[in-house]
VODREN-74930 format. One record per residue: x, y, z of N, C-alpha, C, O in turn; residue in one letter. Coordinates in steps of 0.001 Angstrom, whole numbers, plus 524288, in hexadecimal, padded with zeros to 5 digits. Atoms other than C-alpha are relative to their C-alpha. Layout:
// VODREN-74930
XYZXYZXYZXYZA;...
***
This chain:
// VODREN-74930
80149801D380535854788136C83244800C4804997FC417FE84808C77FD05M;7FF0F7FBC0803A58594B81B7C826EC7FB40800CC7FC817F7E47FD617FC17E;804AB7FE66802DB84FA28225B81E1A7FE9B7FC4E7FB8A7FA057FB1C7FABCQ;801148037B8046B8511081960812547FDA57FAD6801DC7F9E17F8EC7FF8FE;80221804E17FDE484EBE80D1A81A647FA92800E18023F7F7237FD8B801C8K;805217FEAA7FDE484373813D7821327FBF48003D7FBA17F7B17FE127FC25F;8039C7FF8F8047083D1B817208141F7FED67FAB17FD8B7FA687F9A37FBFFD;800CD8053E8022383F1B8094380F2D7FC667FCC9803777F90E7F9EA8018AQ;8034B802E77FC55838E6803A381B5F7FA5C801F27FFCA7F6B17FED780001E;805427FDCA8007B82D5680CE081A457FD6F7FE037FB027F8E37FC737FB16V;8021E801C48050282B7E8092A80BF97FE957FA38800347FA7A7F8A77FE40A;801088059C7FFB982C6B7FA9B80ED07FB3B7FED8803567F7CD7FBDE801C1R;80473800EF7FC86822FB7FADD81A3F7FAEA802157FDAC7F6CB7FFAA7FE33R;804B37FDBB8025B81987803A8813067FDE47FC827FBA77F92F7FB967FB4FS;801A98035C8044D819437FAE2807137FD787FAFD801F67F9E57F8EF7FF7CA;80259804B87FDC8816397EF3080FB07FA7F800F98020C7F79E7FD4780321L;8053D7FEAD7FE2E80A057F666814177FC7F801AF7FB847F82C7FFA77FAF4I;8038F7FDE6803F2804C37FDE9808687FF2E7FC727FB517FB1F7FCD67F8C4Y;800E3803A580457806AD7F3517FE277FB9B7FC1D801327F83B7FB4F7FDDEL;8046F8036F7FED77FDC57E98E805217FAC7802EC8004B7F6B7800BF7FEEDP;804D67FCEF7FFEB7F3CF7F468807447FDF0800AF7FA717F9487FFF77F979I;801967FF288056F7F38F7F74B7F8B17FE417FAF27FD677FA587FADA7FA9BS;8018A80505802437F3297E90C7F4C17FACD7FE25802477F7907FBEC7FF81L;804F1801797FD8E7E8427E6A17FE7D7FB70803067FDC57F746800CF7FCD4G;804297FCD08024A7E0457F1DE7F91E7FEC27FE257FA767FA357FDE17F8EFA;800D3801E7805577E23F7ECD67EB467FD207FAC0800027F9A77F9DD7FCCEA;802AF8050C7FFB67DE247DF1C7EF267FA6080083801D57F6F37FDA68000DL;805637FEFA7FE5A7D22E7E44C7F6317FCB6802107FB737F826800A87FAE0L;802BD7FE1A8049A7CE857EB977E9D67FEBF7FB777FC4F7FA6A7FB1E7FA41F;800E4804778036F7D0257DF297E1E47FB9E7FC8D802197F8537FAAF7FF22L;8042B803167FDA17C7977D7D27EB617FAB9802A47FF4B7F6E28001D7FDE1L;804EC7FD218008F7BD387E26C7EB197FE238001E7FA537F96F7FFFE7F955A;801797FFEC805827BD777E2DB7DC3E7FE8B7FA987FE047FBB27FA1D7FA2CA;8010880552801C97BCE17D4177DB077FAEC7FDC9802277F8A87FA417FFCCS;804BF802257FD977B13D7D1B77E3FB7FB51800797FC617F8AB7FC907FB79V;804797FFD0803957A6E97D7117DA9E801187FD207FAE87FD7F7FB047F882P;7FE88802D9804B27AE577D13C7CF2A7FE4E802847FAEB7FEA38000C7F6CEG;801FE7FD7D804B87A8D87DB187C587804208033A7FD2A802F1805A67F92FA;7FBF17FCB9802547B5BC7E1AC7C249803C77FCB07FCD7805237F85D7FE70Y;7FC2D802F48031D7BF0F7DD6B7B77F805507FFCF802C780674802F880637P;7FAE3800D17FD957CC9A7D8B27BB2180377804CF7FF8F806348062680346L;7FC9F7FB77800BA7D3607E49E7B5877FE6780468803AE801C58075C80570V;801C27FC017FC4C7CB117ED8B7BE1C801C27FEAA805848034B8021E8087EA;7FE30801AD7FAD67CE6C7E5967CA24805D6800EC800A58078E803028049FK;7FA527FF567FFBC7DCF47E5A17C72F8016F805C980018804CD8076C8031DV;7FF037FA60800067DCD57F4197C3F87FEA88027D8053A80182805DC80720G;801887FDF97FAEA7D5A97F6FA7D096803CF7FE70804468050D80191807B5G;7FC36801DA7FC217DF197EEC27D88780504803367FFAD80726804D1803ADV;7FB3E7FCE8800B27EABB7F5FD7D2C17FF1680593801E780261807C7804A0V;801357FAA17FE7F7E431803327D4C07FF918008E805ED801DD8041F80831W;8009E7FFBE7FA4F7E043800927E2D88053E7FF00802B180681801958068BV;7FADE801197FDBF7EDA57FACE7E5D38039B804B77FFB4806308060F80388G;7FCA37FB67800987F4C98069E7E0687FE22804908035D8014B80727805E6L;801F97FBB07FCDE7EBE88107B7E6F0800DD7FF22805D080256802C08089EL;7FF26801067FA717ECB9809D97F41F805D68004C8015580740801CE805ADS;7FA627FF747FF337FB82809497F29A80180805C7800618049480748803C0L;7FEDC7FA6B7FFF97FBFA817D67EF917FE2C802868050F800D2805F280729I;8021A7FDAC7FB3A7F39881B0B7FB58802C87FDFA804D88040F8010380859V;7FDDB802437FB357F976811B880536805E1800E2800A3807CB801058050CS;7FA547FF7C7FF9F807E1813B7801FD801B4804A280362804B6803D38070CM;7FE2A7FBAE7FCAE809AA8216F807AB7FDF37FFB380596800A38014B8093DP;80229800757FAB8800BF81EA981337803217FC268034A804947FD4E807B9L;7FD278040F7FD2C807BB8123981725805A9801A6800D9807C4800E48051BV;7FA8C7FE767FF8481551817A281487800B68041F8043C8046E803D880745T;7FF9D7FBFA7FBF3812ED8238E81D0A7FF637FD9F8056D8022D7FF158090FA;800ED802757FAE980DC881B1D82819804AE7FCAA801AB806527FCDB8062FR;7FB82803507FECE819138117182755804BD8035F80156807A08022A804FDV;7FB997FC877FEF48230381C7A826CA7FF81802658056E8035C802CA80847K;800E27FDAE7FADB81CF5822C6832C98011F7FC1380458803987FD678083FK;7FF1F804047FC0081D268160583A73805BE7FE8680057807D17FDE3804A1Q;7FA7A8018B7FFF482AFB81273836708036A8046A802118075280378804B5L;7FD177FB877FE0382FD282020839487FF9480048805F68035B801A98089AR;800B37FFF57FA5682A3281F2C846FA8035B7FBC7802A08054F7FC8C806F3A;7FCDB804397FDD7831558125484924805D7801287FFC0808C27FFCE80353K;7FA687FF23800C083E77816DD843E2801BE805878014C8066D8069C80171T;7FF1A7FA797FEA383D7C8255B8477880352802D97FBF1806E9805BD7FD4ES;7FD8B7FD1D804408420382A3B83A157FC45804457FE477F7998034D7FDAAI;803597FB9E801A183CE583785835F680010800C07FA367FD76804437F835T;
***
């Protein structure tokens, strides 16, 4: 597998993992903010966006490194 295809595969597989993680964290935040019901809509939406972005920033390098390591072991590319 050439390097460009390898990088594309890593990016595709990683995105299929870290995007649902981020969306799940954002939805959990929305659920947690909606249960008491004391927060205005703009605070809930702002919190959802903030949590989604932060979880994306944190999970992206972690997941990408793990996927790259696993795919490299399968294809033996250094």
